[in-house]
C-alpha positions in Angstrom: 24.7 24.7 -36.7 22.7 22.3 -34.6 20.2 23.9 -32.2 19.0 22.1 -29.0 15.8 23.4 -27.5 15.6 23.0 -23.8 12.2 23.0 -22.0 12.0 22.4 -18.2 8.5 21.5 -17.2 6.5 20.6 -14.0 2.8 19.7 -13.8 1.7 22.0 -16.7 0.7 19.5 -19.4 -1.6 21.9 -21.3 1.2 24.5 -21.5 3.7 21.9 -22.5 1.5 20.7 -25.3 1.1 24.2 -26.7 4.9 24.7 -26.5 5.6 21.4 -28.3 3.0 22.2 -31.0 4.9 25.5 -31.6 8.1 23.7 -32.0 6.5 21.4 -34.5 5.7 24.5 -36.6 9.3 25.8 -36.8 10.5 26.8 -40.2 13.9 25.3 -39.2 13.4 22.2 -37.1 15.4 21.9 -33.9 18.2 19.4 -34.0 17.2 18.2 -30.6 14.4 18.9 -28.1 15.1 18.2 -24.4 12.1 18.2 -22.1 13.2 18.0 -18.4 10.6 16.4 -16.1 10.4 15.1 -12.6 10.0 11.3 -12.3 6.8 11.7 -10.2 5.2 14.2 -12.6 2.5 11.9 -14.0 0.6 14.6 -15.8 3.7 15.6 -17.8 4.6 12.0 -18.7 1.0 11.5 -19.9 1.2 14.6 -22.0 4.4 13.4 -23.6 2.9 9.9 -24.2 -0.4 11.2 -25.7 0.6 14.3 -27.6 1.4 13.9 -31.3 4.6 16.0 -31.2 6.8 13.6 -29.4 6.2 11.1 -32.2 7.1 13.7 -34.9 9.8 15.8 -33.2 13.1 14.6 -31.9 12.1 14.8 -28.2 14.2 13.4 -25.5 13.0 13.3 -21.9 15.6 14.0 -19.2 14.6 13.0 -15.7 15.5 15.1 -12.7 15.0 14.1 -9.1 15.7 17.3 -7.4 13.0 20.0 -7.2 13.5 23.5 -8.5 14.2 25.2 -11.8 17.9 25.3 -11.3 18.2 21.6 -11.0 16.0 21.1 -14.1 18.0 23.5 -16.2 21.3 21.9 -15.2 19.9 18.5 -16.0 18.9 19.8 -19.4 22.4 21.2 -20.1 23.8 17.8 -19.4 21.5 16.2 -22.0 21.9 18.9 -24.6 24.2 18.1 -27.6 23.6 21.1 -29.9 26.1 23.8 -30.9 23.5 26.2 -29.4 21.2 25.6 -26.5 17.9 27.6 -26.9 16.0 27.7 -23.6 12.3 28.5 -23.3 9.6 27.9 -20.6 6.8 25.3 -20.9 4.3 28.2 -20.8 5.8 29.8 -23.9 5.2 29.1 -27.6 8.1 30.1 -29.8 7.1 31.8 -33.1 7.7 29.9 -36.3 11.0 31.6 -37.2 12.4 31.3 -33.7 14.9 28.5 -34.2 15.8 29.9 -37.7 16.6 33.3 -36.3 18.6 31.9 -33.4 20.8 29.7 -35.7 21.3 32.6 -38.2 22.5 35.0 -35.4 25.1 32.6 -34.0 26.3 31.6 -37.5 26.8 35.2 -38.4 28.8 36.3 -35.3 31.5 34.1 -33.7 31.7 36.3 -30.6 28.0 36.0 -29.9 27.7 34.0 -26.7 24.1 34.5 -25.8 20.9 35.7 -27.6 17.6 36.7 -26.2 14.4 38.1 -27.6 11.0 39.4 -26.9 8.4 37.3 -25.0 5.0 38.6 -25.9 3.0 38.3 -22.6 -0.6 37.2 -22.8 -2.6 38.0 -19.7 -6.4 37.8 -19.1 -7.1 37.6 -22.8 -4.9 40.5 -23.9 -1.3 41.0 -25.0 1.0 43.5 -23.1 1.9 45.6 -26.1 4.0 48.4 -24.8 7.3 49.6 -26.3 10.7 50.1 -24.6 14.1 50.8 -26.0 16.0 50.1 -22.8 16.1 46.4 -22.2 18.2 44.0 -20.2 20.5 46.4 -18.4 22.1 46.4 -14.9 22.5 50.1 -13.9 25.2 51.6 -11.8 22.8 51.7 -8.8 22.3 48.0 -9.1 18.8 48.5 -10.4 17.7 45.9 -13.0 16.0 47.1 -16.1 14.2 44.1 -17.7 11.6 45.0 -20.2 12.4 41.9 -22.3 8.6 41.6 -22.9 8.3 45.1 -24.3 11.5 45.6 -26.3 11.4 47.2 -29.7 14.0 48.3 -32.2 17.1 46.6 -33.6 19.3 44.0 -32.1 21.7 45.4 -29.5 24.0 44.3 -26.7 22.6 43.9 -23.2 23.7 42.8 -19.8 21.2 40.1 -19.0 18.6 37.9 -20.6 15.2 36.4 -19.6 14.7 32.7 -19.0 11.6 32.4 -21.2 13.6 33.2 -24.3 17.4 32.9 -24.1 19.9 30.9 -26.2 23.6 30.1 -25.5 26.6 29.0 -27.7 27.9 25.8 -26.3 31.4 27.1 -26.3 30.4 30.1 -24.1 28.8 27.9 -21.4 31.3 25.1 -21.3 31.5 24.0 -17.7 29.0 26.7 -16.6 25.9 25.7 -14.7 23.0 27.5 -13.1 23.8 28.6 -9.5 22.7 26.0 -7.0 23.1 28.4 -4.1 20.0 30.3 -5.3 17.0 29.9 -2.9 13.5 28.7 -3.6 11.8 25.4 -4.3 10.2 26.5 -7.5 11.3 29.3 -9.9 14.4 30.3 -7.9 14.1 33.9 -9.0 17.0 35.5 -11.0 18.6 32.3 -12.0 18.6 33.6 -15.6 20.2 36.8 -14.6 23.1 35.0 -12.8 23.7 32.7 -15.8 23.7 35.4 -18.5 25.9 37.7 -16.4 28.4 34.9 -16.1 28.6 34.6 -19.8 29.1 38.3 -20.2 31.8 38.4 -17.6 33.7 35.8 -19.6 33.9 38.2 -22.5 31.1 37.0 -24.7 28.6 39.3 -26.4 25.0 39.2 -25.1 22.5 40.4 -27.6 18.7 41.1 -27.4 16.8 41.0 -30.7 13.0 41.6 -30.4 12.4 39.7 -33.6 13.5 36.5 -31.9 10.1 36.1 -30.3 8.0 33.8 -28.2 4.4 34.1 -27.0 4.3 33.8 -23.3 1.3 32.7 -21.3 2.5 33.1 -17.6 1.3 30.1 -15.6 1.1 29.7 -11.9 4.4 28.7 -10.3 4.7 25.7 -8.0 6.6 25.8 -4.7 7.3 28.8 -2.5 8.2 31.2 -5.3 4.8 32.2 -6.8 4.8 34.7 -9.7 5.2 38.3 -8.6 6.8 37.4 -5.3 3.6 37.7 -3.4 4.6 36.0 -0.1 7.1 37.1 2.5 9.1 33.9 2.0 9.4 34.4 -1.7 10.4 38.0 -1.3 13.1 37.0 1.1 14.3 34.3 -1.3 14.3 36.7 -4.3 16.2 39.4 -2.3 18.8 36.8 -1.2 19.2 35.7 -4.8 19.4 39.3 -6.2 22.1 40.4 -3.7 24.1 37.1 -4.0 24.3 37.7 -7.7 25.1 41.4 -7.4 27.9 40.8 -4.9 29.3 38.0 -7.0 29.3 39.8 -10.3 30.0 43.5 -9.6 33.4 45.1 -8.7 33.8 46.2 -5.1 32.8 49.9 -5.4 29.8 49.0 -7.7 28.5 46.4 -5.3 28.6 48.7 -2.3 26.8 51.4 -4.3 24.1 48.8 -5.1 23.9 47.7 -1.5 23.2 51.2 -0.2 20.9 52.1 -3.1 18.7 49.1 -2.4 18.8 49.7 1.4 17.9 53.4 1.1 15.8 53.6 -2.0 15.0 50.3 -3.6 12.2 49.3 -6.0 8.6 48.4 -5.8 9.6 44.7 -5.6 12.5 45.3 -3.3 11.6 48.4 -1.2 14.3 50.3 0.6 13.5 52.8 3.4 12.2 55.4 0.9 9.9 53.1 -1.1 8.6 51.4 2.1 7.7 54.8 3.5 6.0 55.9 0.3 4.1 52.6 0.1 2.8 53.2 3.6 1.9 56.8 2.8 -0.1 55.7 -0.3 -2.3 53.4 1.8 -0.5 50.1 2.3 -1.0 49.2 6.0 2.1 50.2 7.9 2.4 46.7 9.3 2.4 45.1 5.8 4.9 47.7 4.4 7.2 47.0 7.4 6.9 43.2 6.9 7.8 43.5 3.2 10.8 45.7 4.0 12.0 43.3 6.7 11.7 40.3 4.4 13.7 42.1 1.7 16.4 43.4 3.9 16.7 40.1 5.7 17.3 38.3 2.4 19.9 40.9 1.5 21.8 40.6 4.8 21.8 36.8 4.5 23.3 37.0 1.0 26.0 39.4 2.3 26.9 37.0 5.1 27.0 34.1 2.7 29.7 35.8 0.6 31.6 37.2 3.6 
């Protein structure tokens, strides 16, 4: 089974060099490595020219003209030729047995459409080392349980995967592309959720195995979608993307349940009325809490209109 590793990158040459070095150390060498880069990204092209790994590994550079992660991922899928496409971020470093474990899992189970694993997050000189059994689930309320960076236990089926560490059988994604309707000029939040849910809806198994691991060094995101959705624009974009995906993938009753749960309760990232009120009660300036709520609900309404 031939494994293609797909790495989209943009102006993070030091991170990319670390990622490529990790791929060089794989116990099972990838059959192909596709690095997707913008034509005007001089720092990335200098890294690829100067770093030793492109001269040792089978690295192909796919040029993308359009900004955003969705366009980069779709360009990478076009260039990928492997039986399995293993996707990771440029700020991640796959562990030495990563490709080996991915290939073994797909070889062992013909119904396995997608495989994800743990990304060990490194922040401020420490590793986030919690433990969670519940990983990658879309609950009846519409609430997303991620925890991919904290998962422990054995391999098990899940609903969705995380973009820093997800692999797909070529047969399972034939004709499938990342959703170009998603908003944002940078990360385009939740594109991984939309893609993995599409594979699951098609009847394939999605599995999370914490032993399929990468080390993740979260780097700043370019564009209007900074990490942790810190701006009102990025919050609106993320809420639009979330609700577009939920309405597109859930059955009618489930999607209405999700709509009202997010409107009335919500989460810390996507506050509904209750969470917005609690935030204000706990000391967030009322004006700021109201602005966050308006941004989130504005994005949600725009997504609903887009699918009307």
